[in-house]
C-alpha positions in Angstrom: 7.0 39.6 54.3 8.3 43.2 55.1 6.3 46.5 56.5 8.1 49.7 56.8 7.9 53.0 56.9 9.5 54.3 53.6 10.1 56.8 51.0 8.5 56.3 47.9 8.1 58.7 45.5 5.4 57.3 43.6 3.6 56.8 47.3 4.0 60.5 47.9 0.1 60.7 47.8 -0.8 58.4 50.4 0.2 58.1 54.4 3.4 56.6 55.3 2.4 52.6 55.7 3.5 51.6 59.5 3.3 48.4 61.1 0.6 50.0 63.6 -1.3 51.0 60.8 -1.4 47.5 60.2 -2.3 45.7 63.3 -5.4 47.9 63.6 -6.2 46.9 59.9 -5.6 43.4 61.2 -7.9 43.4 64.3 -10.1 44.9 62.9 -10.9 42.0 60.8 -10.1 39.5 63.8 -13.3 41.2 65.6 -11.7 40.1 68.6 -10.1 37.2 68.0 -6.2 36.8 69.4 -3.9 37.3 67.3 -1.9 34.5 67.5 -4.4 32.7 64.7 -2.0 34.3 62.6 1.1 32.5 63.9 2.2 29.6 62.8 4.7 27.4 64.4 7.7 25.2 63.0 7.9 21.8 63.7 10.6 22.9 66.3 8.3 25.3 67.8 9.7 28.4 66.2 7.2 31.0 65.7 6.1 32.5 62.3 5.0 35.6 62.7 2.4 36.7 59.7 4.5 40.0 59.4 8.0 41.3 60.3 9.4 44.4 60.1 12.9 45.2 57.8 16.2 44.4 60.0 17.7 47.0 58.8 21.3 46.5 60.6 21.4 42.8 59.2 24.5 42.4 56.7 24.9 39.3 53.7 26.2 36.4 55.4 29.1 35.3 53.4 29.1 32.1 51.5 29.9 31.8 48.1 32.3 34.5 46.4 30.1 37.7 45.2 27.7 36.4 42.1 29.6 33.3 41.3 26.8 30.8 40.5 26.5 27.2 42.4 27.7 23.9 41.0 24.9 22.4 39.0 26.0 18.8 40.5 23.9 16.0 38.2 23.5 13.0 40.1 25.3 9.9 38.4 23.6 6.1 39.8 23.5 3.9 37.1 24.4 0.7 38.4 25.6 -0.6 35.1 29.4 1.7 34.5 29.2 2.0 30.8 25.5 3.4 31.0 26.8 5.7 33.9 29.2 6.8 31.5 27.0 8.1 28.7 25.2 10.1 31.4 27.5 11.7 33.1 29.1 12.9 29.3 26.0 13.9 28.2 25.6 15.9 31.7 28.5 17.3 31.0 27.4 18.4 27.9 24.4 19.9 28.3 25.0 22.3 31.3 25.9 20.1 34.2 29.2 21.9 36.0 29.6 18.8 38.3 28.7 14.9 39.0 27.7 13.8 42.2 29.0 9.8 41.9 26.2 8.1 44.0 27.9 4.6 45.1 25.9 1.5 45.8 25.5 1.5 49.7 25.6 5.1 50.2 23.4 7.0 52.2 22.0 8.7 49.2 21.6 5.6 47.1 18.0 4.9 47.3 18.1 1.5 46.1 20.4 2.0 43.3 23.9 3.3 43.3 27.3 2.7 41.5 29.2 0.1 41.5 32.6 1.2 44.2 35.5 -1.2 42.5 38.2 0.7 40.4 37.2 -0.8 36.6 33.9 0.7 37.4 35.1 4.0 38.4 37.9 3.8 35.6 35.2 3.3 32.9 32.8 5.8 34.3 35.1 8.6 34.3 36.2 7.9 30.9 36.3 11.0 28.6 35.6 13.3 31.7 38.7 15.5 31.6 37.9 16.4 36.0 40.7 18.4 35.7 38.8 21.2 33.7 37.0 22.8 36.7 34.4 19.6 36.8 33.5 19.8 40.4 33.4 15.8 41.6 31.2 14.9 44.6 31.0 11.1 46.1 28.4 9.7 48.1 29.9 6.4 49.4 29.2 4.3 52.5 31.4 1.8 54.6 30.8 -0.8 52.2 31.9 1.4 49.0 34.4 3.4 51.1 37.2 2.2 48.8 35.7 4.2 46.2 37.2 7.0 47.4 41.0 5.4 47.1 40.3 4.0 43.8 39.1 7.5 42.1 42.3 8.7 44.0 44.7 6.2 42.2 43.2 6.9 39.2 43.9 10.3 38.9 47.5 9.1 39.4 47.2 7.1 36.7 46.0 9.5 34.5 48.7 11.6 35.3 46.5 14.1 36.7 47.6 16.7 39.2 45.8 15.8 42.5 45.6 19.7 43.4 43.7 20.8 39.5 40.9 18.4 40.8 37.6 19.5 42.9 36.8 16.7 44.4 34.4 16.2 47.7 35.2 12.8 48.8 32.2 12.1 51.3 33.6 10.5 54.2 30.9 9.9 56.5 30.9 6.9 59.1 29.0 8.6 61.0 25.9 9.2 58.9 25.8 5.6 58.0 26.3 4.0 61.3 23.3 6.4 62.6 21.2 5.0 59.2 22.3 1.9 60.0 21.2 1.4 63.9 24.5 -0.5 64.2 28.5 -0.4 63.6 30.7 -3.1 63.7 33.3 -1.0 65.6 33.9 1.7 68.3 34.2 5.7 67.3 37.8 5.4 68.7 38.1 2.2 66.5 36.6 4.2 63.9 38.7 7.7 63.7 42.0 6.1 62.8 41.1 4.2 59.6 38.9 7.4 58.6 41.6 9.9 59.7 44.1 7.9 58.1 42.3 7.9 54.7 42.3 11.9 54.8 45.7 12.2 55.8 46.5 9.5 52.3 44.7 11.5 50.1 46.2 15.2 51.2 49.2 13.9 50.8 48.8 12.8 47.8 47.9 16.4 47.0 44.4 16.3 46.5 42.9 19.2 47.8 39.3 18.2 49.5 37.5 18.1 51.2 37.5 14.6 52.2 34.8 14.3 54.9 31.5 15.3 55.3 29.2 16.4 57.8 25.6 15.0 56.7 22.6 16.4 57.6 20.3 14.4 54.6 20.4 11.6 57.6 18.1 13.7 59.9 16.3 15.0 57.4 15.6 11.6 55.5 14.5 10.4 58.8 11.4 12.8 59.5 13.4 15.2 62.1 13.6 19.3 62.1 15.3 21.9 60.6 17.3 22.3 64.0 17.8 18.6 64.5 19.3 18.7 61.0 21.7 21.9 61.9 22.6 20.3 65.8 23.7 16.9 63.6 25.8 18.6 61.1 27.4 21.1 63.2 28.2 17.9 66.4 29.6 15.5 62.4 31.4 17.9 61.7 33.2 18.6 65.1 33.6 14.9 65.7 35.9 15.0 62.7 37.6 18.2 63.5 38.6 16.6 66.8 39.7 13.6 64.7 41.5 14.8 62.3 43.7 17.5 64.5 44.2 14.5 67.2 45.8 13.1 64.2 48.2 15.5 63.6 46.8 17.6 61.0 46.8 21.4 61.5 43.4 23.1 63.0 43.5 25.7 60.1 44.1 22.2 57.8 41.7 20.4 59.7 38.9 23.0 58.8 39.5 22.9 55.1 38.8 19.0 54.9 35.0 18.9 56.4 32.2 20.1 54.3 28.6 19.5 54.9 25.6 18.3 52.8 22.1 19.9 54.0 18.2 18.8 52.6 16.6 21.7 51.1 12.6 20.7 50.8 9.4 22.8 49.4 9.1 24.8 51.9 11.0 27.7 50.7 11.5 30.2 53.9 12.9 27.6 56.1 15.1 26.4 54.0 16.5 29.5 53.0 16.8 30.4 57.0 18.7 26.7 57.2 21.6 27.3 55.1 22.1 31.0 56.1 21.9 29.6 59.8 24.4 27.1 59.2 27.3 29.0 58.4 26.2 31.6 60.9 27.0 28.2 63.0 29.8 27.2 61.8 31.5 30.6 61.7 31.0 29.9 66.0 32.7 26.9 66.1 35.5 28.4 64.5 35.9 31.2 66.5 35.9 28.4 69.5 39.0 27.0 68.2 40.6 30.2 67.1 40.3 30.5 63.9 39.9 33.6 61.6 35.9 33.1 59.8 36.0 30.6 56.5 32.7 30.1 54.5 32.3 26.4 55.3 31.5 25.0 51.7 27.9 23.4 51.6 26.3 21.0 49.0 22.8 20.6 48.9 20.4 17.5 47.7 16.7 18.0 47.3 14.9 16.1 49.7 14.4 12.4 49.7 11.4 12.6 52.2 9.3 14.9 50.0 9.3 12.6 46.7 5.8 10.8 45.4 5.4 8.1 43.6 1.9 9.2 42.7 1.8 12.4 40.2 5.6 12.4 39.8 5.4 15.3 38.3 4.5 17.8 41.0 8.4 16.4 41.8 8.9 18.7 39.7 7.3 22.0 41.1 9.1 20.7 44.4 12.3 20.5 43.1 12.4 23.8 41.4 11.4 25.2 44.8 13.9 23.4 47.1 16.6 24.5 44.3 15.5 28.1 44.4 15.5 28.4 48.2 19.0 25.9 48.1 20.5 28.8 46.0 19.5 31.8 47.8 20.6 30.3 50.9 24.3 30.3 49.8 24.2 26.5 48.4 27.8 26.2 46.5 26.5 22.8 45.0 22.9 21.5 44.3 22.3 18.2 43.3 18.2 17.8 42.4 17.0 14.2 42.4 15.0 13.2 39.2 11.0 13.2 39.5 11.1 10.0 39.2 13.5 8.6 41.7 11.1 7.3 44.3 9.5 5.1 41.4 13.1 3.8 40.0 16.0 4.4 38.1 15.2 8.2 36.4 15.3 7.6 32.6 17.0 10.4 30.3 14.1 12.6 30.5 13.7 13.0 34.4 17.7 13.5 34.5 17.2 16.4 32.1 14.3 18.0 33.6 16.1 17.6 37.0 18.8 19.1 35.2 17.6 21.9 33.4 15.8 23.0 36.7 18.9 24.5 38.2 19.9 26.1 34.3 16.6 28.0 34.0 17.0 29.9 37.1 20.5 30.5 36.7 21.0 31.5 33.3 17.6 32.3 33.0 16.2 33.8 36.4 20.2 34.7 37.5 19.2 33.9 41.2 23.1 33.8 41.7 23.8 37.6 40.8 23.3 38.9 44.2 24.7 37.5 47.1 22.7 36.4 49.8 19.3 38.0 48.5 17.7 37.5 51.7 20.0 39.7 53.8 17.9 43.0 55.7 14.1 40.7 55.0 13.0 40.7 58.8 10.7 37.3 58.5 14.1 35.2 57.4 16.4 37.0 59.5 14.5 35.8 62.1 13.9 32.5 61.0 17.9 32.8 61.0 18.6 33.5 63.9 15.6 31.4 65.4 17.2 28.8 64.0 21.2 29.0 65.5 20.0 29.8 68.8 17.8 26.2 68.8 20.3 24.3 66.6 23.4 25.1 69.1 21.3 24.4 72.7 20.6 21.4 70.8 24.7 20.9 69.4 25.6 21.2 72.8 23.4 18.7 74.7 25.2 16.3 72.3 28.5 17.2 73.0 27.7 17.0 76.8 26.4 13.5 75.9 30.0 13.2 74.6 30.0 13.9 71.1 27.5 12.8 68.4 28.8 9.3 68.1 27.7 8.6 71.7 24.7 10.6 71.4 23.8 7.8 68.7 25.1 4.8 70.9 22.4 6.2 74.0 19.3 7.4 70.9 19.8 10.9 72.1 19.1 11.9 68.8 16.7 8.9 67.3 14.4 10.2 70.1 14.0 13.4 68.8 13.8 13.2 65.5 11.1 9.9 66.3 9.0 12.5 68.1 9.2 15.1 65.1 8.7 12.3 62.7 5.6 11.2 64.8 4.3 15.0 64.7 4.8 15.3 60.8 3.1 12.2 60.5 -0.1 12.9 62.3 0.2 16.4 60.3 -0.4 14.4 57.2 -2.5 11.8 58.0 -4.7 15.0 58.9 -3.7 17.0 55.6 -2.2 19.9 57.7 0.5 19.8 55.2 0.0 18.9 52.0 1.1 16.4 49.9 -0.1 17.2 46.1 -1.2 14.6 44.0 -0.9 12.0 47.0 -2.4 13.2 50.2 -4.9 16.2 48.0 -6.0 16.6 44.6 -5.2 12.9 43.5 -5.4 11.9 40.0 -6.9 8.3 40.0 -6.4 8.2 35.7 -2.6 8.8 35.8 -0.3 7.6 33.6 2.3 5.3 34.2 5.9 6.9 34.2 8.7 5.1 32.5 12.0 4.5 34.9 14.8 2.6 33.7 15.2 -1.2 34.1 18.5 -2.3 35.9 19.7 -4.7 38.3 21.0 -3.2 41.9 24.9 -3.8 42.6 25.2 -6.8 45.0 27.6 -5.8 47.9 29.1 -8.0 50.5 27.9 -7.3 54.2 29.9 -5.0 56.1 31.4 -6.5 59.3 29.4 -8.0 62.5 27.0 -5.3 64.0 28.4 -6.0 67.1 27.2 -1.8 68.2 23.0 -1.2 67.6 21.6 1.1 68.6 17.8 3.0 67.0 18.6 3.5 63.3 17.1 6.3 61.1 16.5 4.8 58.7 15.2 7.4 55.0 11.1 7.8 55.0 8.8 9.7 52.2 6.0 11.1 53.2 3.8 10.4 50.9 3.7 6.7 51.7 1.1 6.2 53.8 -1.5 7.5 51.0 0.5 5.8 48.3 -0.2 2.5 50.2 -3.9 3.0 49.9 -3.7 4.0 46.2 -1.6 0.6 46.0 -4.3 -1.7 47.3 -7.1 -0.1 45.1 -5.1 -0.9 41.9 -4.6 -4.4 42.9 -8.7 -4.5 43.3 -8.9 -2.5 40.3 -6.8 -5.3 38.7 -7.9 -8.4 39.9 -12.2 -7.4 39.5 -12.0 -4.9 37.2 -13.0 -2.0 39.3 -11.9 0.3 42.3 -13.3 0.8 45.4 -15.6 3.2 45.3 -17.6 5.8 47.2 -21.6 7.1 46.1 -21.9 10.8 46.8 -25.3 11.3 48.0 -25.4 14.9 46.9 -28.6 16.6 48.5 -30.4 19.6 47.1 -29.0 21.6 44.1 -25.4 22.0 43.0 -25.2 25.5 45.1 -25.7 23.7 48.1 -24.0 20.1 47.2 -20.4 21.3 45.0 -18.2 22.3 47.8 -18.4 19.6 50.0 -19.2 17.0 47.2 -15.9 18.3 45.3 -14.1 18.1 49.4 -15.3 14.3 49.5 -14.4 13.3 46.3 -10.3 14.6 47.0 -10.5 13.0 50.4 -11.7 9.4 48.9 -9.4 9.2 45.8 -6.3 10.3 48.0 -7.0 6.4 49.3 -7.7 5.2 45.9 -11.3 5.0 46.7 -13.6 5.9 43.4 -15.8 8.9 44.0 -19.3 8.1 41.8 -20.6 11.5 41.8 -24.6 12.6 40.9 -27.1 15.5 40.3 -28.8 16.8 43.3 -31.5 14.5 45.0 -34.4 15.5 47.1 -36.2 12.6 47.1 -35.3 9.3 49.3 -36.7 6.5 46.8 -34.1 8.2 43.6 -31.3 8.7 46.0 -31.7 4.6 47.6 -32.3 3.8 43.5 -29.0 5.6 42.0 -27.0 4.0 45.1 -27.9 0.1 44.1 -27.1 0.8 40.9 -23.7 2.5 41.5 -22.7 -0.3 42.8 -20.6 1.0 45.7 -20.9 -0.3 49.2 -19.4 3.1 50.6 -22.0 6.2 50.5 -21.2 9.8 51.4 -23.7 12.3 51.5 -23.0 16.1 50.7 -24.8 19.3 51.4 -25.0 22.8 53.4 -25.7 22.4 56.4 -29.1 24.0 56.0 -30.1 21.1 53.5 -28.4 18.0 56.0 -31.6 19.9 58.5 -34.0 19.4 56.3 -32.5 16.2 53.9 -30.2 14.3 55.4 -31.8 11.7 58.0 -34.5 10.5 55.5 -31.5 10.1 52.4 -29.3 8.4 55.4 -32.3 6.0 56.2 -33.0 6.0 52.6 -28.8 4.5 51.6 -29.0 2.0 54.9 -32.3 0.7 53.7 -30.5 0.4 50.2 -27.3 -1.8 51.2 -25.3 0.8 52.4 -22.4 -0.8 54.7 -21.2 2.6 55.7 -22.6 6.4 55.7 -20.0 8.9 55.6 -21.3 12.5 56.2 -19.2 15.9 54.5 -19.0 18.0 57.4 -18.7 18.1 61.1 -20.6 17.2 63.4 -23.5 19.4 64.6 -26.4 19.2 67.2 -28.0 16.9 64.7 -25.0 14.2 65.5 -27.2 12.0 67.7 -30.4 12.4 65.4 -28.1 11.5 61.8 -26.1 8.5 63.8 -29.5 7.3 64.8 -30.6 7.1 60.8 -27.7 5.4 60.0 -24.4 8.0 59.3 -21.4 6.1 60.8 -18.9 8.9 60.0 -18.1 12.3 59.6 -15.5 13.6 57.2 -13.6 17.4 57.1 -10.8 19.3 56.8 -8.3 18.4 60.0 -9.9 15.0 60.5 -8.5 11.6 60.5 -8.1 11.4 56.6 -5.5 8.7 56.7 -7.5 6.5 59.5 -10.4 7.2 57.7 -9.5 5.5 54.5 -8.0 2.7 56.0 -11.0 1.6 58.0 -12.8 1.8 54.6 -11.4 -0.5 53.2 -11.4 -3.1 56.0 -15.4 -2.5 55.8 -15.0 -2.8 51.7 -12.4 -6.0 51.9 -15.7 -7.3 54.2 -17.9 -6.7 51.6 
């Protein structure tokens, strides 16, 4: 948000608003509390102020050509080549302007991916006019690396001019090693193979780019924006050096590299991250003595934000991520279908992924303004802070001997692990909310359809001679989803879910707020909440608890009612056989009395919900 004195004819009758005026009003509301209460921080420790002044001297950051749309990339990952071909043709006929060919074994395959053989590639591209302005991006791993060569040979066989093709070959040995946590070869042994392939493809007439600096490695593993940017810079610098040392001029080498970033549902951080990468790459170019040229940046919506539970919310997450990446200047965006965490997406999920971009481009016209964030105080500040922090981390990586050496020393992995731990603790306490998974669950949700497909079997790739800590992809919702899975298993085997009896005390005005909180709290873990009318009589409460079939109980009401009724209610529940009694609310001066009466735990916003729910299952399963 931006606040600044401005001249608006419609506001002529009002005094001009200033930042100082706003601060006076805020200080009045805070009533002596520190202003820092309104300041939040990212996982990198960057400050996010509640309001910013306009950044008047900022200029748009060069990215896509003015008013040019980003490429609508559609993921092709079906293991059956004929089915993949049908998907590709359907997507191109219905609005996609590019295809992301995700091969088995690639970092972004997530369990599926297409067969990397020459025969499969020819079948998949049958009827696809790849020299007609269609963008093609490859996502390959060490086991599927030959797909790049097979595609190049396919182009030659078809008599297509390589220069007429827009193909990003996606060679990324650094990212593969980082995810695997091992390598059969040293970096000095890897370089000749990669640069040889790049030079060979360029000699055939392909324009590239050929090598990918893939930030998804860090993002998927739970890392931060600064860590992702620094990893991309370090990977790109490693590729740049390797290609130049292979005899390619620096200008040409620069054009052979592109970046890939994750876009998630944090709109402002995602926008700032994409903008920051362009500024950081310009700094690398300047250090190399090269005139600035916009880096090609591909975007994938984030894997780690996808949930299996209530997967339709993933559509909203993807929309926000696409919005942010598009406004941040991404050249092409690949939207992960909302059911990908459950399996291979069906036609409906693929259509939604494609149409998400079409609506934002064709109906919302997001691409009509270049770098619309330019001058926005908040986003400019975030962009600048990301640049400064990422450059410092990039320099640390360089001092360690480069990105591969830093991986071998576990320098990158330790930083990512520390961030991931903080992030996971925030999710466990539901400070970072995953709607439908850690908050606002739906125990009665219908099963979502996915396709049946047998993944491609790949031969092992070499001996893991050089080992270090891996950076495997994670999904943030998994701990809560495991609890929901346990609930489903219990339901299937016994006919009923674990239950918690909501012992509502007083009137609905007294208990509704905390009963609503408790219901969401327990049902995020698959423990069904048995709601009740308010009770004042302990005997009636005990009778209702016995009839509910629950083993757990949770007292819900206001602090005032707790003072009058909670102790007697807890005694009645304990006498009625409650194995564990919770109270919705923080422990107060009555804690000792309540615990003596039978209250075992207090649940409240900011408490460790995950640990409490895990313990609840241990209690239930012992009964």
